[in-house]
All heavy atoms as an XYZ file, in Angstrom:
953
protein
N     -44.056     37.755     81.267
C     -43.526     37.367     79.968
C     -43.476     35.854     79.872
O     -43.033     35.182     80.796
C     -42.121     37.979     79.836
C     -41.494     37.688     78.542
C     -40.225     38.496     78.436
N     -39.379     37.877     77.473
C     -38.615     38.531     76.641
N     -38.553     39.823     76.694
N     -37.873     37.910     75.781
N     -43.895     35.326     78.744
C     -43.898     33.875     78.543
C     -42.494     33.388     78.219
O     -41.737     34.068     77.559
C     -44.823     33.509     77.389
C     -46.307     33.831     77.557
C     -47.054     33.510     76.280
C     -46.893     33.077     78.715
N     -42.173     32.216     78.669
C     -40.879     31.646     78.310
C     -40.971     30.132     78.338
O     -41.910     29.568     78.869
C     -39.787     32.129     79.264
O     -40.071     31.687     80.575
N     -39.967     29.496     77.772
C     -39.921     28.044     77.778
C     -40.507     27.453     76.511
O     -41.008     28.144     75.651
N     -40.484     26.132     76.417
C     -40.975     25.427     75.239
C     -42.487     25.334     75.292
O     -43.064     25.015     76.302
C     -40.399     24.018     75.185
C     -38.946     23.997     74.900
C     -37.938     23.907     75.803
C     -38.329     24.098     73.630
N     -36.733     23.941     75.187
C     -36.935     24.051     73.844
C     -38.802     24.220     72.337
C     -36.027     24.130     72.807
C     -37.894     24.292     71.302
C     -36.527     24.245     71.542
N     -43.111     25.628     74.165
C     -44.531     25.363     74.019
C     -45.466     26.342     74.689
O     -46.661     26.137     74.675
N     -44.983     27.380     75.327
C     -45.886     28.363     75.908
C     -46.558     29.095     74.760
O     -45.903     29.606     73.880
C     -45.109     29.335     76.790
N     -47.877     29.124     74.757
C     -48.579     29.734     73.626
C     -49.856     30.392     74.092
O     -50.458     29.995     75.075
C     -48.895     28.676     72.565
N     -50.274     31.393     73.367
C     -51.563     32.030     73.616
C     -52.444     31.792     72.411
O     -51.972     31.781     71.290
N     -53.753     31.626     72.636
C     -54.674     31.400     71.525
C     -55.792     32.427     71.594
O     -56.212     32.835     72.655
C     -55.264     29.999     71.589
C     -54.244     28.930     71.338
C     -54.950     27.642     70.937
N     -53.992     26.620     70.636
C     -53.490     26.410     69.430
N     -53.837     27.160     68.429
N     -52.621     25.445     69.224
N     -56.277     32.791     70.417
C     -57.407     33.697     70.335
C     -58.544     32.958     69.644
O     -58.431     32.600     68.481
C     -57.051     34.931     69.518
C     -58.240     35.865     69.362
C     -58.044     36.896     68.328
N     -57.018     37.814     68.716
C     -56.559     38.767     67.925
N     -57.038     38.915     66.724
N     -55.618     39.575     68.336
N     -59.627     32.754     70.330
C     -60.847     32.205     69.771
C     -60.686     31.048     68.798
O     -61.288     31.067     67.744
N     -59.861     30.092     69.101
C     -59.714     28.919     68.257
C     -58.801     29.127     67.068
O     -58.609     28.237     66.275
N     -58.239     30.318     66.908
C     -57.341     30.595     65.785
C     -55.950     30.058     66.054
O     -55.699     29.380     67.042
N     -55.050     30.396     65.162
C     -53.660     29.958     65.315
C     -53.030     30.666     66.509
O     -53.463     31.729     66.926
C     -52.878     30.273     64.041
N     -51.984     30.088     67.035
C     -51.297     30.679     68.176
C     -50.740     32.036     67.811
O     -50.155     32.220     66.765
C     -50.168     29.753     68.631
N     -50.942     33.013     68.674
C     -50.448     34.360     68.423
C     -48.978     34.455     68.790
O     -48.211     35.109     68.118
C     -51.251     35.373     69.222
N     -48.591     33.812     69.873
C     -47.205     33.879     70.325
C     -46.781     32.504     70.804
O     -47.468     31.884     71.597
C     -47.045     34.889     71.492
C     -45.624     34.881     72.004
C     -47.446     36.273     71.066
N     -45.675     32.043     70.307
C     -45.076     30.804     70.785
C     -43.664     31.172     71.191
O     -42.905     31.688     70.389
C     -45.051     29.708     69.689
C     -44.347     28.475     70.200
C     -46.457     29.388     69.236
N     -43.328     30.931     72.436
C     -41.999     31.310     72.896
C     -40.998     30.237     72.538
O     -41.277     29.047     72.623
C     -42.003     31.559     74.397
S     -42.870     33.064     74.808
N     -39.831     30.701     72.156
C     -38.761     29.786     71.819
C     -37.911     29.555     73.059
O     -38.109     30.188     74.085
C     -37.958     30.366     70.654
C     -38.856     30.569     69.433
S     -38.073     31.075     67.908
C     -37.034     32.413     68.348
N     -36.961     28.663     72.968
C     -36.164     28.252     74.117
C     -35.470     29.426     74.795
O     -35.319     29.446     75.996
C     -35.139     27.206     73.701
N     -35.053     30.426     74.046
C     -34.342     31.567     74.617
C     -35.255     32.556     75.306
O     -34.801     33.566     75.814
N     -36.555     32.302     75.325
C     -37.473     33.207     75.975
C     -38.005     34.298     75.064
O     -38.841     35.079     75.469
N     -37.536     34.359     73.844
C     -38.020     35.355     72.884
C     -39.294     34.848     72.234
O     -39.340     33.716     71.769
C     -36.969     35.617     71.801
C     -35.785     36.419     72.283
C     -36.166     37.845     72.639
O     -36.930     38.478     71.892
O     -35.691     38.318     73.680
N     -40.341     35.676     72.176
C     -41.567     35.229     71.517
C     -41.348     35.045     70.022
O     -40.633     35.814     69.389
C     -42.558     36.371     71.762
C     -41.898     37.334     72.665
C     -40.452     36.985     72.750
N     -41.973     34.013     69.466
C     -41.897     33.768     68.035
C     -42.825     34.749     67.325
O     -43.911     35.041     67.797
C     -42.335     32.333     67.731
C     -42.304     31.998     66.257
C     -42.782     30.597     65.962
O     -42.794     29.765     66.890
O     -43.143     30.348     64.816
N     -42.383     35.240     66.195
C     -43.180     36.177     65.410
C     -44.077     35.370     64.480
O     -43.595     34.692     63.577
C     -42.278     37.127     64.585
C     -41.194     37.773     65.446
C     -43.110     38.158     63.864
C     -41.698     38.619     66.577
N     -45.384     35.445     64.695
C     -46.338     34.688     63.877
C     -46.899     35.562     62.763
O     -46.689     36.777     62.731
C     -47.487     34.178     64.757
O     -48.181     35.318     65.273
C     -46.982     33.308     65.895
N     -47.655     34.949     61.867
C     -48.283     35.685     60.768
C     -49.238     36.752     61.289
O     -49.341     37.837     60.716
C     -49.027     34.732     59.835
C     -48.089     33.847     59.032
O     -46.891     34.202     58.901
O     -48.534     32.800     58.535
N     -49.929     36.443     62.369
C     -50.857     37.408     62.969
C     -50.113     38.665     63.431
O     -50.583     39.781     63.228
C     -51.564     36.741     64.151
C     -52.616     37.585     64.816
C     -53.256     36.830     65.970
O     -52.561     36.595     66.975
O     -54.448     36.483     65.847
N     -48.965     38.492     64.020
C     -48.159     39.624     64.488
C     -47.594     40.389     63.304
O     -47.582     41.626     63.291
C     -47.049     39.133     65.444
C     -47.688     38.637     66.745
C     -46.031     40.235     65.715
C     -46.753     37.931     67.670
N     -47.148     39.679     62.279
C     -46.642     40.350     61.071
C     -47.723     41.210     60.428
O     -47.455     42.315     59.975
C     -46.119     39.326     60.066
C     -44.837     38.662     60.491
C     -44.314     37.704     59.420
N     -43.331     36.805     59.956
C     -42.093     37.135     60.279
N     -41.687     38.363     60.106
N     -41.265     36.241     60.769
N     -48.940     40.696     60.391
C     -50.050     41.456     59.804
C     -50.352     42.704     60.639
O     -50.622     43.773     60.087
C     -51.289     40.558     59.688
C     -52.406     41.178     58.905
C     -52.055     41.477     57.459
O     -51.253     40.738     56.849
O     -52.572     42.472     56.928
N     -50.312     42.579     61.956
C     -50.548     43.732     62.831
C     -49.484     44.807     62.612
O     -49.797     46.003     62.547
C     -50.564     43.293     64.294
N     -48.235     44.392     62.467
C     -47.147     45.358     62.237
C     -47.311     46.023     60.879
O     -47.113     47.231     60.731
C     -45.793     44.653     62.331
C     -44.612     45.595     62.498
C     -44.131     46.221     61.212
O     -44.366     45.645     60.125
O     -43.514     47.311     61.274
N     -47.709     45.255     59.883
C     -47.894     45.802     58.531
C     -49.012     46.845     58.515
O     -48.887     47.894     57.881
C     -48.206     44.674     57.556
C     -48.258     45.106     56.117
C     -48.464     43.925     55.195
C     -48.481     44.363     53.744
N     -48.641     43.228     52.841
N     -50.099     46.562     59.232
C     -51.211     47.512     59.312
C     -50.811     48.783     60.066
O     -51.324     49.859     59.780
C     -52.417     46.868     59.990
C     -53.134     45.868     59.118
C     -54.318     45.265     59.842
C     -55.001     44.219     58.983
N     -56.112     43.568     59.688
N     -49.906     48.657     61.014
C     -49.467     49.805     61.805
C     -48.524     50.722     61.024
O     -48.341     51.881     61.396
C     -48.791     49.338     63.087
N     -47.918     50.214     59.952
C     -46.969     51.006     59.161
C     -47.322     50.921     57.676
O     -46.573     50.348     56.886
C     -45.534     50.507     59.389
O     -45.496     49.110     59.101
C     -45.044     50.755     60.792
N     -48.450     51.524     57.270
C     -48.909     51.366     55.885
C     -48.004     52.021     54.845
O     -48.025     51.630     53.680
C     -50.294     52.028     55.896
C     -50.248     52.994     57.025
C     -49.350     52.361     58.051
N     -47.196     52.994     55.227
C     -46.342     53.676     54.261
C     -44.969     53.026     54.091
O     -44.172     53.482     53.280
C     -46.179     55.153     54.647
C     -47.469     55.953     54.536
S     -48.234     55.846     52.907
C     -47.024     56.654     51.903
N     -44.694     51.971     54.848
C     -43.382     51.328     54.715
C     -43.195     50.741     53.320
O     -42.155     50.916     52.689
C     -43.178     50.240     55.759
C     -41.847     49.491     55.504
C     -41.490     48.478     56.553
N     -41.132     49.182     57.765
C     -41.684     48.927     58.943
N     -42.591     48.004     59.066
N     -41.314     49.604     60.002
N     -44.189     50.040     52.815
C     -44.044     49.381     51.518
C     -43.752     50.372     50.388
O     -42.819     50.150     49.610
C     -45.275     48.537     51.203
C     -45.081     47.650     49.997
C     -46.200     46.655     49.821
O     -46.833     46.266     50.827
O     -46.429     46.261     48.682
N     -44.482     51.492     50.279
C     -44.126     52.459     49.228
C     -42.724     53.059     49.412
O     -42.021     53.298     48.434
C     -45.195     53.550     49.337
C     -46.319     52.932     50.080
C     -45.731     51.844     50.933
N     -42.323     53.283     50.660
C     -40.966     53.798     50.903
C     -39.920     52.794     50.450
O     -38.950     53.153     49.774
C     -40.766     54.120     52.395
C     -41.395     55.400     52.850
C     -40.894     55.810     54.232
N     -40.949     54.758     55.228
C     -41.938     54.609     56.112
N     -42.965     55.419     56.112
N     -41.889     53.633     57.002
N     -40.112     51.539     50.822
C     -39.160     50.492     50.436
C     -39.092     50.377     48.917
O     -38.003     50.259     48.342
C     -39.529     49.139     51.095
C     -38.783     47.991     50.466
C     -39.260     49.198     52.594
N     -40.234     50.432     48.254
C     -40.241     50.365     46.797
C     -39.481     51.542     46.188
O     -38.726     51.356     45.229
C     -41.683     50.332     46.279
C     -42.385     49.037     46.591
C     -43.867     49.069     46.288
O     -44.434     50.104     45.956
N     -44.515     47.925     46.407
N     -39.661     52.730     46.745
C     -38.935     53.906     46.239
C     -37.428     53.734     46.437
O     -36.641     54.037     45.529
C     -39.425     55.168     46.935
N     -37.013     53.235     47.605
C     -35.587     53.027     47.854
C     -34.996     52.003     46.889
O     -33.880     52.162     46.403
C     -35.336     52.567     49.299
C     -35.806     53.534     50.361
C     -36.259     53.081     51.587
C     -35.796     54.915     50.146
C     -36.688     53.950     52.567
C     -36.233     55.788     51.130
C     -36.682     55.298     52.343
O     -37.105     56.166     53.311
N     -35.748     50.943     46.603
C     -35.275     49.911     45.682
C     -35.121     50.481     44.277
O     -34.133     50.211     43.581
C     -36.213     48.677     45.692
C     -35.910     47.737     44.544
C     -36.104     47.947     47.019
N     -36.085     51.301     43.853
C     -35.999     51.915     42.524
C     -34.781     52.831     42.434
O     -34.033     52.789     41.456
C     -37.301     52.675     42.196
C     -38.432     51.676     41.953
C     -37.113     53.590     40.982
C     -39.812     52.299     41.896
N     -34.565     53.656     43.448
C     -33.404     54.557     43.453
C     -32.110     53.751     43.442
O     -31.180     54.060     42.688
C     -33.453     55.525     44.661
C     -32.145     56.276     44.825
C     -34.613     56.500     44.500
N     -32.043     52.710     44.259
C     -30.841     51.875     44.313
C     -30.584     51.210     42.957
O     -29.452     51.212     42.459
C     -30.977     50.823     45.415
C     -29.786     49.908     45.651
C     -28.530     50.707     45.964
C     -30.090     48.933     46.777
N     -31.633     50.663     42.351
C     -31.478     50.017     41.040
C     -31.033     51.019     39.980
O     -30.156     50.713     39.153
C     -32.781     49.355     40.631
N     -31.608     52.212     39.998
C     -31.236     53.231     39.011
C     -29.773     53.647     39.171
O     -29.045     53.779     38.177
C     -32.152     54.442     39.135
N     -29.347     53.839     40.410
C     -27.947     54.240     40.615
C     -26.992     53.126     40.194
O     -25.941     53.404     39.617
C     -27.673     54.655     42.075
O     -27.982     53.572     42.949
C     -28.477     55.883     42.467
N     -27.370     51.880     40.460
C     -26.516     50.766     40.029
C     -26.462     50.659     38.509
O     -25.404     50.373     37.941
C     -27.004     49.455     40.646
C     -26.800     49.315     42.150
C     -27.460     48.044     42.668
C     -25.338     49.364     42.516
N     -27.586     50.912     37.851
C     -27.609     50.897     36.389
C     -26.705     51.989     35.824
O     -25.904     51.737     34.915
C     -29.043     51.075     35.875
C     -29.192     51.183     34.360
C     -28.811     49.863     33.694
C     -30.608     51.573     33.984
N     -26.810     53.180     36.382
C     -25.968     54.284     35.909
C     -24.495     53.988     36.164
O     -23.653     54.158     35.275
C     -26.391     55.612     36.578
C     -27.777     56.027     36.079
C     -25.370     56.714     36.308
C     -28.401     57.174     36.856
N     -24.183     53.527     37.378
C     -22.786     53.217     37.708
C     -22.222     52.135     36.790
O     -21.110     52.271     36.268
C     -22.672     52.752     39.166
C     -22.718     53.836     40.220
C     -22.883     53.206     41.606
C     -21.476     54.681     40.162
N     -22.986     51.075     36.608
C     -22.517     49.991     35.756
C     -22.339     50.410     34.312
O     -21.339     50.065     33.663
N     -23.288     51.183     33.803
C     -23.214     51.632     32.415
C     -22.012     52.545     32.199
O     -21.259     52.373     31.221
C     -24.513     52.361     32.019
O     -25.617     51.477     32.206
C     -24.478     52.814     30.574
N     -21.818     53.510     33.102
C     -20.680     54.423     32.954
C     -19.349     53.692     33.107
O     -18.392     53.970     32.382
C     -20.786     55.575     33.952
C     -21.931     56.574     33.704
C     -21.978     57.615     34.816
C     -21.800     57.233     32.339
N     -19.297     52.738     34.034
C     -18.055     51.988     34.226
C     -17.729     51.140     32.996
O     -16.568     51.094     32.557
C     -18.167     51.105     35.465
N     -18.737     50.488     32.440
C     -18.507     49.682     31.235
C     -18.105     50.559     30.054
O     -17.243     50.178     29.253
C     -19.753     48.867     30.884
C     -20.028     47.664     31.784
C     -21.405     47.076     31.492
C     -18.942     46.617     31.630
N     -18.704     51.738     29.951
C     -18.344     52.660     28.870
C     -16.891     53.111     29.021
O     -16.140     53.160     28.045
C     -19.286     53.863     28.866
C     -19.010     54.802     27.707
O     -18.946     54.320     26.554
O     -18.870     56.016     27.956
N     -16.485     53.421     30.246
C     -15.102     53.848     30.488
C     -14.119     52.713     30.221
O     -12.972     52.960     29.858
C     -14.941     54.364     31.917
C     -15.622     55.690     32.146
C     -15.601     56.105     33.608
O     -15.265     55.322     34.488
N     -15.967     57.354     33.861
N     -14.602     51.477     30.390
C     -13.744     50.322     30.132
C     -13.690     49.981     28.643
O     -12.997     49.049     28.251
C     -14.233     49.116     30.924
N     -14.443     50.722     27.825
C     -14.392     50.519     26.389
C     -15.387     49.512     25.855
O     -15.247     49.039     24.731
N     -16.388     49.171     26.618
C     -17.407     48.215     26.183
C     -18.328     48.907     25.176
O     -19.118     49.773     25.532
C     -18.205     47.711     27.390
C     -19.205     46.641     27.085
C     -18.536     45.320     26.755
O     -17.442     45.038     27.206
N     -19.201     44.518     25.962
N     -18.240     48.520     23.923
C     -18.988     49.184     22.855
C     -20.498     48.973     22.970
O     -21.267     49.838     22.536
C     -18.500     48.683     21.498
N     -20.927     47.887     23.565
C     -22.357     47.574     23.624
C     -23.158     48.553     24.488
O     -24.374     48.620     24.359
C     -22.574     46.153     24.123
O     -22.080     46.004     25.433
N     -22.502     49.301     25.368
C     -23.221     50.242     26.233
C     -22.969     51.702     25.830
O     -23.454     52.602     26.500
C     -22.845     50.052     27.721
C     -23.243     48.675     28.207
C     -21.388     50.335     27.969
N     -22.246     51.918     24.750
C     -21.863     53.278     24.362
C     -23.079     54.193     24.169
O     -23.109     55.307     24.660
C     -20.999     53.248     23.104
C     -20.369     54.594     22.802
C     -19.155     54.499     21.901
N     -18.076     53.828     22.631
C     -17.383     52.801     22.131
N     -17.615     52.345     20.937
N     -16.428     52.239     22.837
N     -24.107     53.713     23.457
C     -25.290     54.538     23.222
C     -26.051     54.824     24.517
O     -26.517     55.942     24.730
C     -26.225     53.870     22.212
C     -25.642     53.840     20.811
O     -24.774     54.698     20.506
O     -26.055     52.969     20.021
N     -26.182     53.823     25.348
C     -26.862     54.012     26.633
C     -26.082     54.989     27.506
O     -26.658     55.887     28.120
C     -27.041     52.674     27.347
C     -27.760     52.702     28.695
C     -29.159     53.299     28.564
C     -27.834     51.299     29.283
N     -24.769     54.834     27.552
C     -23.940     55.731     28.355
C     -24.023     57.165     27.843
O     -24.032     58.111     28.639
C     -22.488     55.250     28.361
N     -24.115     57.331     26.536
C     -24.203     58.677     25.964
C     -25.520     59.353     26.326
O     -25.603     60.584     26.340
C     -24.040     58.611     24.453
N     -26.555     58.570     26.644
C     -27.857     59.145     26.992
C     -27.949     59.566     28.457
O     -28.919     60.202     28.852
C     -28.969     58.149     26.674
O     -28.931     57.057     27.576
N     -26.954     59.220     29.257
C     -26.958     59.583     30.683
C     -26.405     61.001     30.819
O     -25.265     61.266     30.446
C     -26.110     58.600     31.513
C     -26.709     57.203     31.445
C     -25.992     59.067     32.961
C     -25.852     56.121     32.071
N     -27.213     61.929     31.355
C     -26.692     63.286     31.549
C     -25.632     63.289     32.646
O     -25.862     62.785     33.744
C     -27.929     64.095     31.949
C     -28.930     63.100     32.421
C     -28.586     61.794     31.789
N     -24.493     63.845     32.341
C     -23.395     63.880     33.308
C     -23.430     65.175     34.096
O     -23.804     66.228     33.582
C     -22.056     63.738     32.583
C     -21.853     62.451     31.787
C     -20.492     62.466     31.102
C     -21.991     61.233     32.674
N     -23.024     65.091     35.332
C     -22.904     66.276     36.181
C     -21.654     67.039     35.775
O     -20.742     66.480     35.149
C     -22.808     65.854     37.650
C     -24.051     65.167     38.217
C     -23.745     64.630     39.605
C     -25.220     66.126     38.250
N     -21.585     68.328     36.145
C     -20.338     69.061     35.883
C     -19.170     68.311     36.535
O     -19.240     67.923     37.687
C     -20.567     70.413     36.555
C     -22.048     70.573     36.598
C     -22.597     69.181     36.753
N     -18.134     68.083     35.796
C     -17.001     67.309     36.292
C     -16.908     65.962     35.592
O     -15.940     65.235     35.761
N     -17.958     65.601     34.843
C     -17.899     64.407     34.023
C     -18.376     63.137     34.689
O     -19.064     63.142     35.708
N     -17.946     62.042     34.087
C     -18.409     60.717     34.503
C     -17.966     60.368     35.920
O     -18.729     59.744     36.672
C     -17.903     59.662     33.532
N     -16.780     60.788     36.305
C     -16.279     60.430     37.637
C     -17.131     61.080     38.727
O     -17.495     60.430     39.714
C     -14.789     60.830     37.784
C     -14.315     60.614     39.206
C     -13.943     60.040     36.808
N     -17.489     62.345     38.541
C     -18.328     63.038     39.519
C     -19.723     62.404     39.534
O     -20.301     62.176     40.607
C     -18.397     64.549     39.210
C     -19.429     65.239     40.084
C     -17.037     65.191     39.383
N     -20.258     62.106     38.361
C     -21.575     61.470     38.269
C     -21.562     60.115     38.971
O     -22.493     59.779     39.709
C     -21.997     61.308     36.796
O     -21.985     62.599     36.169
C     -23.375     60.698     36.675
N     -20.515     59.354     38.761
C     -20.403     58.057     39.431
C     -20.320     58.226     40.945
O     -20.930     57.456     41.698
C     -19.177     57.302     38.927
C     -19.326     56.795     37.517
C     -18.043     56.227     36.947
O     -16.947     56.542     37.458
O     -18.147     55.446     35.985
N     -19.573     59.216     41.386
C     -19.456     59.459     42.829
C     -20.787     59.826     43.459
O     -21.151     59.321     44.529
N     -21.527     60.696     42.787
C     -22.840     61.099     43.305
C     -23.798     59.907     43.287
O     -24.545     59.692     44.247
C     -23.399     62.293     42.493
C     -24.846     62.566     42.842
C     -22.550     63.535     42.726
N     -23.764     59.124     42.218
C     -24.616     57.929     42.144
C     -24.264     56.939     43.254
O     -25.158     56.334     43.860
C     -24.484     57.255     40.789
S     -25.443     58.056     39.500
N     -22.993     56.776     43.512
C     -22.572     55.864     44.579
C     -23.082     56.356     45.932
O     -23.563     55.559     46.756
C     -21.056     55.722     44.598
N     -23.015     57.670     46.163
C     -23.490     58.235     47.435
C     -25.002     58.063     47.565
O     -25.502     57.643     48.619
C     -23.108     59.707     47.525
N     -25.737     58.368     46.506
C     -27.196     58.224     46.542
C     -27.580     56.754     46.698
O     -28.480     56.415     47.477
C     -27.829     58.844     45.281
C     -27.642     60.359     45.311
C     -29.303     58.486     45.165
C     -28.023     61.063     44.022
N     -26.896     55.871     45.976
C     -27.161     54.440     46.116
C     -26.855     53.944     47.520
O     -27.591     53.124     48.069
N     -25.783     54.450     48.092
C     -25.438     54.077     49.465
C     -26.499     54.517     50.455
O     -26.858     53.774     51.372
N     -27.015     55.728     50.269
C     -28.089     56.208     51.144
C     -29.348     55.366     50.981
O     -29.997     55.017     51.970
C     -28.402     57.677     50.846
C     -27.402     58.691     51.375
C     -27.720     60.088     50.844
C     -27.414     58.681     52.899
N     -29.702     55.038     49.740
C     -30.881     54.199     49.505
C     -30.705     52.837     50.173
O     -31.639     52.314     50.793
C     -31.131     54.039     48.007
N     -29.512     52.269     50.075
C     -29.236     50.995     50.732
C     -29.341     51.098     52.239
O     -29.896     50.221     52.903
N     -28.831     52.196     52.794
C     -28.926     52.416     54.240
C     -30.384     52.543     54.670
O     -30.802     51.978     55.678
C     -28.141     53.649     54.669
C     -28.418     54.004     56.104
C     -27.850     53.263     57.140
C     -29.298     55.027     56.432
C     -28.134     53.544     58.462
C     -29.589     55.316     57.744
C     -29.009     54.576     58.759
O     -29.308     54.854     60.070
N     -31.170     53.309     53.905
C     -32.577     53.482     54.247
C     -33.330     52.153     54.177
O     -34.218     51.897     54.999
C     -33.235     54.525     53.346
C     -32.749     55.929     53.588
C     -32.707     56.834     52.545
C     -32.325     56.353     54.835
C     -32.264     58.133     52.751
C     -31.876     57.645     55.053
C     -31.845     58.540     54.000
N     -32.987     51.303     53.216
C     -33.583     49.964     53.154
C     -33.249     49.166     54.412
O     -34.110     48.520     55.007
C     -33.076     49.209     51.928
C     -33.752     49.522     50.609
C     -32.981     48.887     49.453
C     -35.184     49.032     50.612
N     -31.988     49.229     54.812
C     -31.551     48.541     56.018
C     -32.293     49.082     57.244
O     -32.764     48.308     58.090
C     -30.036     48.714     56.195
C     -29.541     48.290     57.545
C     -29.343     46.948     57.840
C     -29.289     49.229     58.543
C     -28.904     46.545     59.090
C     -28.856     48.842     59.795
C     -28.669     47.505     60.068
O     -28.250     47.112     61.303
N     -32.410     50.404     57.336
C     -33.081     51.022     58.482
C     -34.558     50.632     58.532
O     -35.098     50.386     59.627
C     -32.936     52.541     58.422
N     -35.206     50.555     57.384
C     -36.608     50.127     57.351
C     -36.748     48.705     57.878
O     -37.650     48.408     58.661
C     -37.168     50.206     55.928
C     -37.443     51.595     55.442
C     -38.658     52.264     56.067
O     -39.431     51.598     56.792
O     -38.819     53.464     55.844
N     -35.882     47.822     57.449
C     -35.951     46.429     57.904
C     -35.640     46.324     59.393
O     -36.291     45.562     60.119
C     -34.991     45.546     57.100
C     -35.053     44.086     57.453
C     -36.399     43.438     57.226
O     -37.163     43.897     56.360
O     -36.701     42.452     57.939
N     -34.671     47.080     59.845
C     -34.319     47.068     61.270
C     -35.494     47.562     62.123
O     -35.822     46.957     63.146
C     -33.081     47.936     61.496
C     -32.454     47.781     62.848
C     -31.851     46.406     63.073
O     -31.495     45.724     62.108
O     -31.737     46.020     64.250
N     -36.133     48.630     61.684
C     -37.292     49.162     62.399
C     -38.431     48.151     62.399
O     -39.110     47.958     63.410
C     -37.759     50.484     61.759
O     -36.681     51.414     61.794
C     -38.959     51.069     62.480
N     -38.632     47.496     61.280
C     -39.683     46.475     61.176
C     -39.435     45.355     62.180
O     -40.359     44.917     62.880
C     -39.723     45.914     59.756
C     -40.740     44.822     59.558
C     -40.686     44.314     58.129
C     -41.616     43.154     57.895
N     -41.560     42.678     56.503
N     -38.194     44.880     62.253
C     -37.870     43.799     63.189
C     -38.068     44.236     64.638
O     -38.564     43.467     65.469
C     -36.441     43.294     62.958
C     -36.248     42.615     61.619
C     -37.197     41.460     61.394
O     -37.460     40.652     62.289
N     -37.752     41.373     60.196
N     -37.695     45.468     64.965
C     -37.905     45.990     66.320
C     -39.389     46.060     66.649
O     -39.809     45.693     67.752
C     -37.258     47.368     66.466
C     -35.762     47.346     66.458
C     -35.160     48.740     66.390
O     -35.863     49.744     66.318
N     -33.838     48.808     66.393
N     -40.189     46.533     65.688
C     -41.631     46.615     65.899
C     -42.237     45.231     66.095
O     -43.109     45.050     66.951
C     -42.313     47.309     64.715
C     -42.053     48.788     64.675
O     -41.595     49.391     65.636
N     -42.342     49.399     63.536
N     -41.801     44.260     65.299
C     -42.316     42.903     65.437
C     -42.012     42.339     66.822
O     -42.882     41.730     67.456
C     -41.735     41.993     64.354
C     -42.259     42.213     62.940
C     -41.421     41.429     61.939
C     -43.727     41.837     62.829
N     -40.780     42.541     67.290
C     -40.419     42.056     68.632
C     -41.250     42.749     69.709
O     -41.735     42.100     70.640
C     -38.931     42.261     68.899
C     -38.037     41.229     68.243
C     -36.595     41.325     68.712
N     -35.970     42.584     68.355
C     -35.358     42.829     67.199
N     -35.317     41.889     66.270
N     -34.799     43.989     66.964
N     -41.433     44.060     69.567
C     -42.202     44.827     70.549
C     -43.650     44.348     70.590
O     -44.211     44.116     71.668
C     -42.141     46.318     70.209
C     -42.872     47.210     71.181
C     -42.793     48.682     70.781
N     -43.091     48.936     69.383
C     -44.318     48.968     68.850
N     -45.360     48.740     69.609
N     -44.493     49.223     67.568
N     -44.272     44.149     69.426
C     -45.646     43.673     69.375
C     -45.750     42.275     69.974
O     -46.663     41.986     70.760
C     -46.186     43.695     67.928
C     -46.318     45.137     67.433
C     -47.530     42.974     67.835
C     -46.567     45.258     65.942
N     -44.809     41.401     69.636
C     -44.825     40.031     70.163
C     -44.693     40.036     71.685
O     -45.369     39.264     72.375
C     -43.714     39.208     69.531
N     -43.844     40.907     72.203
C     -43.684     40.985     73.653
C     -44.951     41.494     74.327
O     -45.346     41.000     75.380
C     -42.486     41.867     73.999
C     -41.159     41.201     73.685
C     -39.970     42.141     73.796
O     -40.169     43.330     74.121
O     -38.847     41.689     73.547
N     -45.611     42.477     73.718
C     -46.870     42.976     74.290
C     -47.944     41.905     74.270
O     -48.710     41.767     75.229
C     -47.339     44.221     73.523
C     -46.563     45.462     73.873
C     -47.134     46.678     73.184
C     -46.342     47.910     73.573
N     -46.901     49.131     72.981
N     -48.029     41.153     73.178
C     -49.009     40.063     73.095
C     -48.711     39.027     74.173
O     -49.620     38.542     74.860
C     -49.018     39.428     71.688
C     -49.822     38.137     71.666
C     -49.565     40.422     70.661
N     -47.441     38.701     74.347
C     -47.060     37.714     75.360
C     -47.418     38.209     76.760
O     -47.914     37.431     77.585
C     -45.564     37.411     75.276
N     -47.206     39.498     77.037
C     -47.543     40.071     78.334
C     -49.052     40.011     78.563
O     -49.516     39.691     79.668
C     -47.043     41.500     78.446
C     -45.552     41.626     78.603
C     -45.063     43.069     78.553
O     -45.903     44.002     78.596
O     -43.833     43.264     78.463
N     -49.825     40.328     77.544
C     -51.288     40.269     77.674
C     -51.763     38.860     77.924
O     -52.703     38.629     78.681
C     -51.955     40.842     76.423
C     -51.877     42.332     76.346
C     -52.594     42.865     75.116
C     -52.479     44.374     75.048
N     -53.171     44.921     73.860
N     -51.122     37.891     77.291
C     -51.496     36.490     77.493
C     -51.208     36.063     78.932
O     -51.954     35.299     79.513
C     -50.749     35.566     76.534
C     -50.972     35.851     75.079
C     -52.334     35.432     74.638
N     -52.447     35.668     73.193
C     -53.569     35.930     72.585
N     -54.690     35.956     73.261
N     -53.601     36.147     71.296
N     -50.107     36.559     79.463
C     -49.745     36.234     80.853
C     -50.730     36.868     81.833
O     -51.108     36.241     82.821
C     -48.335     36.740     81.178
C     -47.221     35.905     80.574
S     -46.945     34.401     81.498
C     -46.346     35.056     83.038
N     -51.131     38.116     81.541
C     -52.015     38.845     82.455
C     -53.467     38.377     82.371
O     -54.197     38.447     83.341
C     -51.969     40.351     82.158
C     -50.617     40.954     82.477
O     -49.843     40.334     83.243
O     -50.317     42.045     81.954
N     -53.868     37.901     81.214
C     -55.289     37.631     81.096
C     -55.617     36.343     80.525
O     -56.608     35.787     80.522
């Protein structure tokens, strides 16, 4: 494993693939980010779906809350939202739960991405040391 200042590996005159930082952790370069992105082609559509679900739940929650607070400007929009049995409070609760799950899934995707980037960087660093 590479460590220390300035330790770097190069591929055919291109940019450095791995540059180790002072703590011994390899730096994540654009080349490594591209490799991780190619390895997980479905991440981007999943993240987009989670963002859409999160945005929709926040819109519903905000609209229903403003309507309950007596804000006349959202009355028509709030009336167009189908409520679950139990009314606005149950609908808000379900939206909050779904939004929370979407937020968690977004967090989990990013966490997995960071783990993959570190793993790829470490493998590249090991290969540079060996060869």
